[in-house]
C-alpha positions as CSV (number, residue, x, y, z in Angstrom):
1,M,144.6,123.2,25.7
2,T,148.6,123.7,24.8
3,E,150.9,122.9,21.6
4,E,152.3,120.0,23.4
5,N,148.8,118.8,24.3
6,A,148.1,118.8,20.5
7,S,147.4,115.4,19.6
8,N,144.9,115.3,21.9
9,Q,142.3,117.2,19.2
10,G,140.0,115.2,18.3
11,L,139.5,112.9,21.7
12,R,136.8,112.6,23.7
13,V,136.4,111.7,27.3
14,D,134.7,108.8,26.8
15,D,137.7,107.8,24.3
16,F,139.2,107.0,28.3
17,D,135.9,104.5,29.3
18,F,136.6,100.9,30.5
19,H,134.4,98.2,31.7
20,L,134.9,98.0,35.5
21,P,132.7,95.4,37.4
22,P,132.0,97.2,41.2
23,E,133.2,93.9,42.9
24,L,137.1,95.3,41.9
25,I,136.9,98.5,43.3
26,A,138.6,98.3,46.7
27,Q,136.7,98.8,50.1
28,Q,139.5,98.1,52.4
29,P,143.1,98.3,52.5
30,P,145.2,95.2,51.7
31,A,145.3,93.0,55.3
32,E,149.1,94.2,55.7
33,R,150.5,97.3,53.7
34,G,152.5,96.2,50.5
35,Q,150.6,93.0,50.4
36,S,149.8,94.4,47.0
37,R,149.5,93.3,43.2
38,M,152.0,95.3,40.7
39,L,150.9,95.2,36.6
40,V,154.4,95.6,35.1
41,M,153.6,97.3,31.5
42,D,156.5,98.2,29.2
43,R,156.0,101.7,28.3
44,A,157.2,101.0,24.4
45,T,155.3,98.0,23.5
46,G,152.6,97.5,25.8
47,A,153.8,94.2,26.9
48,L,152.5,93.4,30.6
49,Q,154.0,90.9,33.2
50,D,151.7,90.1,36.8
51,A,153.7,90.6,39.7
52,Q,153.7,91.6,43.4
53,F,154.4,95.1,44.8
54,A,157.1,93.2,47.1
55,D,159.2,92.7,43.6
56,L,159.5,96.5,43.0
57,P,163.5,96.3,44.0
58,S,163.7,93.9,41.4
59,H,162.8,96.6,38.4
60,L,164.3,99.4,39.9
61,N,168.1,99.9,39.1
62,P,171.1,101.4,41.5
63,G,171.3,104.9,40.4
64,D,167.6,105.2,39.7
65,L,166.3,108.4,41.1
66,L,162.4,107.1,43.5
67,V,160.5,110.9,43.8
68,L,157.8,110.7,46.7
69,N,155.0,113.1,47.2
70,D,155.3,113.6,51.3
71,S,151.9,115.4,51.5
72,R,149.9,114.2,54.5
73,V,146.2,113.9,54.2
74,I,143.9,116.0,56.7
75,P,140.9,114.9,58.3
76,A,138.6,117.2,55.7
77,R,135.2,115.4,55.7
78,L,133.1,117.4,58.5
79,Y,129.7,117.6,59.6
80,A,127.9,120.9,60.0
81,R,124.8,122.7,61.5
82,R,123.5,125.5,59.2
83,T,122.2,128.1,61.7
84,T,121.1,131.2,59.6
85,I,117.9,129.6,57.5
86,R,116.2,131.8,55.0
87,D,112.4,132.5,55.0
88,R,110.0,129.7,54.5
89,Q,113.0,127.2,54.1
90,A,112.6,124.3,56.6
91,A,116.2,123.8,58.9
92,T,118.1,121.0,57.7
93,G,119.9,118.2,59.6
94,L,124.1,118.1,59.5
95,I,125.3,118.8,56.2
96,E,128.5,117.6,54.7
97,V,131.3,119.9,54.3
98,L,134.5,118.5,52.2
99,L,137.4,121.3,52.9
100,T,139.2,121.0,49.0
101,Q,141.9,123.9,49.5
102,P,142.9,127.2,51.6
103,E,143.4,130.1,50.5
104,P,146.8,132.1,50.5
105,R,146.9,134.5,53.1
106,A,146.2,138.0,52.2
107,P,145.8,141.6,53.4
108,S,142.4,142.1,55.2
109,P,140.1,143.6,52.6
110,P,138.8,146.9,53.3
111,E,135.7,147.0,55.8
112,N,132.1,146.4,53.6
113,S,134.0,145.0,50.7
114,R,132.7,142.3,49.0
115,A,134.0,139.0,49.2
116,P,136.3,137.8,46.1
117,S,135.2,135.3,43.3
118,L,135.9,132.0,43.9
119,R,136.9,131.9,40.3
120,V,140.0,134.7,41.2
121,L,140.9,134.0,44.7
122,S,144.1,131.8,43.7
123,V,146.8,133.9,43.1
124,A,150.0,131.8,43.3
125,R,151.0,130.7,39.6
126,V,153.6,127.9,38.4
127,G,157.0,128.9,38.9
128,D,156.2,131.6,41.9
129,L,159.2,131.7,44.1
130,N,157.4,133.3,47.0
131,P,153.9,132.4,47.2
132,Q,151.6,133.6,50.5
133,P,151.6,130.9,53.3
134,A,148.3,129.2,53.4
135,S,145.1,130.7,55.6
136,E,143.9,128.5,58.4
137,N,140.8,130.9,58.2
138,I,139.5,130.7,54.5
139,W,138.9,127.2,52.7
140,H,137.4,126.3,49.5
141,A,134.8,123.7,50.2
142,L,132.3,121.4,48.7
143,V,129.0,121.4,50.7
144,K,126.3,118.5,50.3
145,P,123.5,118.8,50.0
146,G,124.8,122.4,48.8
147,R,121.8,123.8,46.5
148,K,120.3,126.1,49.9
149,V,123.2,127.0,51.6
150,A,123.5,130.9,50.9
151,V,126.0,133.8,50.9
152,G,126.2,134.5,54.6
153,E,125.0,131.8,56.0
154,R,127.1,130.5,59.4
155,L,127.6,126.8,59.8
156,E,128.7,124.7,63.0
157,F,130.6,122.1,63.5
158,P,130.0,120.1,66.9
159,N,132.3,117.0,68.1
160,T,130.3,114.1,69.1
161,A,129.1,115.6,72.8
162,G,127.3,118.4,70.7
163,E,130.5,120.7,71.6
164,I,130.8,123.6,68.7
165,E,134.7,123.5,67.9
166,L,134.0,125.3,64.6
167,T,131.9,127.7,63.2
168,A,132.5,129.7,59.5
169,E,130.6,132.1,57.5
170,V,129.4,131.0,53.7
171,L,131.6,133.8,51.9
172,D,130.6,133.1,48.3
173,R,129.3,130.1,46.3
174,G,130.6,128.4,42.9
175,E,129.0,124.9,41.0
176,F,129.0,121.7,41.7
177,G,128.4,122.6,45.6
178,E,131.8,124.7,46.2
179,R,131.4,127.2,48.8
180,L,134.3,130.1,49.8
181,L,134.2,129.3,54.0
182,R,135.8,131.6,56.5
183,F,136.2,130.1,59.9
184,D,136.3,132.1,62.8
185,P,140.0,131.9,64.3
186,V,140.5,129.1,67.2
187,E,143.6,128.4,68.8
188,D,145.2,125.3,67.0
189,F,142.7,124.4,63.7
190,Y,144.2,121.4,62.2
191,A,143.6,119.8,66.0
192,A,139.9,120.8,66.2
193,L,140.4,119.1,62.5
194,D,141.6,116.0,63.9
195,R,139.2,116.1,66.9
196,I,136.0,116.4,64.6
197,G,137.3,115.9,61.5
198,H,136.9,112.1,59.4
199,M,139.5,110.7,56.5
200,P,138.3,112.0,53.5
201,L,138.1,108.9,51.9
202,P,136.5,109.4,48.2
203,P,132.6,107.9,46.9
204,Y,133.7,104.6,45.3
205,I,134.7,103.7,48.5
206,R,130.7,102.6,50.2
207,R,131.2,102.5,53.6
208,D,132.3,105.5,56.4
209,D,135.5,106.2,57.7
210,V,137.1,104.3,60.6
211,T,140.4,104.9,62.8
212,A,142.0,102.3,60.8
213,D,141.7,104.6,57.9
214,R,144.0,107.6,59.9
215,E,146.9,104.9,59.4
216,R,146.2,103.3,56.1
217,Y,145.1,106.4,54.1
218,Q,148.3,107.7,54.5
219,T,151.5,106.9,53.3
220,V,154.2,106.3,56.0
221,F,156.3,109.3,54.4
222,S,154.1,111.6,55.0
223,R,154.7,115.0,56.7
224,E,153.4,117.8,55.1
225,R,149.8,118.3,55.9
226,G,147.8,119.5,53.3
227,S,146.1,116.6,51.0
228,V,142.1,116.0,50.8
229,A,142.5,112.8,49.1
230,A,146.2,110.1,49.4
231,P,148.6,110.1,46.8
232,T,147.9,106.6,46.5
233,A,150.7,105.4,45.0
234,G,153.0,106.1,47.9
235,L,150.1,103.7,49.9
236,H,152.0,100.7,49.1
237,F,155.3,101.4,50.6
238,T,156.6,100.2,54.0
239,S,159.4,101.8,55.9
240,Q,161.4,98.5,55.2
241,L,161.0,98.7,51.6
242,L,162.4,101.8,51.6
243,T,165.3,101.3,53.8
244,A,166.0,98.1,51.5
245,L,165.7,100.5,48.2
246,A,168.4,102.8,50.0
247,A,170.9,99.8,50.5
248,Q,170.3,98.8,47.0
249,G,171.8,102.0,46.0
250,I,168.2,103.6,44.9
251,E,168.1,107.5,46.1
252,V,165.1,109.0,47.0
253,A,163.7,112.7,46.5
254,R,160.7,113.8,48.3
255,V,158.4,116.8,46.5
256,T,155.4,117.9,47.9
257,L,151.8,118.5,45.7
258,H,148.5,118.4,47.9
259,V,145.7,116.7,46.7
260,G,142.8,118.8,45.8
261,L,140.1,119.0,43.2
262,G,143.1,119.2,40.5
263,T,143.6,115.7,41.0
264,F,140.0,113.9,41.7
265,A,137.1,116.1,40.5
266,P,134.9,114.9,37.5
267,L,135.2,115.5,34.2
268,R,132.3,117.5,33.2
269,V,133.2,118.1,29.5
270,D,132.9,116.3,26.4
271,R,136.2,116.7,24.6
272,V,139.6,116.4,26.2
273,D,141.2,119.6,24.5
274,Q,137.8,121.2,27.0
275,V,139.3,120.0,29.8
276,H,140.7,122.8,32.5
277,L,141.9,121.4,36.0
278,H,141.8,123.2,39.0
279,R,144.7,124.0,40.9
280,E,146.7,122.5,42.9
281,R,149.8,123.7,45.4
282,Y,153.2,121.8,45.4
283,S,156.6,122.6,46.8
284,I,160.3,121.6,45.7
285,S,162.9,122.1,48.0
286,P,166.3,122.7,47.6
287,Q,167.8,119.4,48.4
288,A,165.0,117.7,45.8
289,A,165.5,120.6,42.9
290,A,169.3,119.6,43.2
291,Q,168.6,115.5,43.5
292,I,166.4,116.2,40.4
293,N,168.5,117.7,38.3
294,A,171.9,116.0,39.1
295,A,169.8,112.7,38.2
296,A,168.7,114.2,34.8
297,R,172.1,115.8,33.9
298,S,173.8,112.2,34.4
299,A,170.7,110.0,32.7
300,R,170.0,108.3,35.4
301,R,166.2,107.0,35.3
302,I,163.8,109.2,37.2
303,V,160.8,107.0,38.6
304,A,157.6,108.9,40.0
305,V,155.6,107.5,42.9
306,G,152.5,108.7,41.9
307,T,150.7,110.5,39.1
308,T,150.8,114.0,41.4
309,V,154.7,113.8,41.4
310,V,154.7,113.4,37.7
311,R,152.5,116.5,37.7
312,T,154.4,118.3,39.9
313,L,157.7,117.7,38.2
314,E,156.3,118.6,34.5
315,S,155.0,121.8,36.0
316,A,158.2,122.7,37.6
317,S,160.3,122.1,35.0
318,A,158.2,124.0,32.0
319,S,161.0,126.3,31.6
320,G,163.4,124.0,31.7
321,Q,166.0,122.8,34.9
322,L,164.4,123.1,38.0
323,T,164.6,125.8,41.3
324,P,163.5,125.2,44.4
325,H,160.0,126.7,44.9
326,S,156.5,126.5,45.9
327,G,153.9,127.4,43.7
328,E,150.8,126.2,41.9
329,T,149.7,124.0,39.1
330,E,146.9,123.3,36.9
331,I,148.8,121.3,34.7
332,F,146.5,118.6,32.4
333,L,148.2,115.8,30.9
334,S,146.8,114.0,27.9
335,P,148.1,112.0,24.6
336,G,150.6,114.1,22.9
337,Y,152.3,115.6,25.7
338,K,156.1,115.3,25.7
339,F,157.6,114.4,28.8
340,R,160.5,116.7,30.3
341,I,161.4,114.7,33.5
342,V,159.8,111.5,34.6
343,N,160.8,108.2,32.8
344,A,159.2,105.8,34.9
345,L,155.8,105.6,36.6
346,L,154.4,103.9,39.7
347,T,150.4,104.0,40.1
348,N,147.7,103.0,41.1
349,F,144.8,102.2,38.8
350,H,142.7,104.8,37.7
351,L,139.0,105.6,37.1
352,P,137.3,105.7,34.0
353,K,137.2,109.1,31.9
354,S,139.2,110.3,34.8
355,S,142.1,113.3,34.4
356,L,144.4,110.7,35.7
357,L,143.6,107.6,33.2
358,M,144.1,110.5,30.6
359,L,147.8,111.4,32.4
360,I,148.7,107.5,32.2
361,S,147.7,107.0,28.7
362,A,149.5,110.1,27.5
363,F,152.7,108.3,29.3
364,A,152.3,105.1,28.0
365,G,149.8,105.4,24.7
366,R,146.0,105.4,25.1
367,E,146.0,101.9,23.9
368,N,148.5,100.2,25.6
369,V,146.9,101.7,28.6
370,L,143.8,100.8,28.1
371,A,144.8,96.9,27.0
372,A,146.4,97.0,30.3
373,Y,143.2,97.9,32.1
374,H,141.1,95.4,30.3
375,H,143.9,92.5,31.3
376,A,143.7,94.0,35.0
377,V,140.3,93.4,34.7
378,Q,140.2,89.6,33.5
379,Q,143.1,89.1,36.5
380,K,140.7,90.6,39.1
381,Y,143.4,93.0,39.8
382,R,141.8,95.8,42.9
383,F,141.0,98.6,41.3
384,F,141.7,102.7,42.7
385,S,142.9,103.9,46.3
386,Y,143.0,101.0,48.1
387,G,143.7,98.6,45.1
388,D,146.8,97.3,43.4
389,C,148.9,99.2,41.2
390,M,151.1,99.4,37.7
391,F,154.5,99.9,37.4
392,I,155.2,101.6,33.9
393,A,158.8,101.7,32.6
């Protein structure tokens, strides 16, 4: 627990629960991108206003800096066959493998060396100026069912014709289905993912992915591939709206945070001060750093599009002024945190008892946020990834 989060002492994860009827969980995106509702909330008073996302320009001012996360979702949900089965253990059917994060490239270990532990492989830290580039060969993954997938097993990943596109060895195992996989080299790993992978829709979307999800579970401004879940606040934007905002005098900056377990993993502790998030990779370009620093110096409003942008900016500003760099962050923002950079926030509605709901509560107050969620349920807003949004300022 950091000093800035000190006032979360005594808070329990259950303090961030709320009742959500299952029928309010959006199973499909709106018929057209941008046709979402938007609940506007005054950060100071908690006052609420029902609106449409199309009204966003009227809530922004010339000179505001809108910060987007341009990470692109990869088709990270794969299906594999186990090829090395222990004695007396019956072979299983296809298992689900969700890639969560690549390992930074590192020098090859000495021959016969033991695979490093899942807990120590992530070597970059917030503020690293020259992090190692990500490897295409070694990935963290969640395997389901994973209880019997052992270290040393080999997995084969077939296409629909039954041809093997990828093969991998299980190097290490962790809790809750986590595995470390080393893929055999192929000519173009990401092209293979495009052929055999599925869009990693979250489990509360209770359907298989379809072709349309390749576009709709992706922001129109995405360009840096690497996320295994969408930065969902950005899903509402259209190219036309971004053009209109620029004409209105709204400046736009782009940062990158690749969404992984740090964003969507469930919390398995009782107290807020026990929460520890997985690390996620982020990058801030020289142009973005200059834009954000200039807006902060001139006291212009910095509007984060999504919690991933909040975590990126607040991580990168921990030592003061932002500098262009890449690194990893495990920052956890909860009530008591003092925000350094972000002044306003566009965000979707989040799961009960989640770290993201705690982040929103840190920004606008737990009581205000839970009251807003109660209002959203009463007014039948659509929740979660393909649902509606909130604008908090």
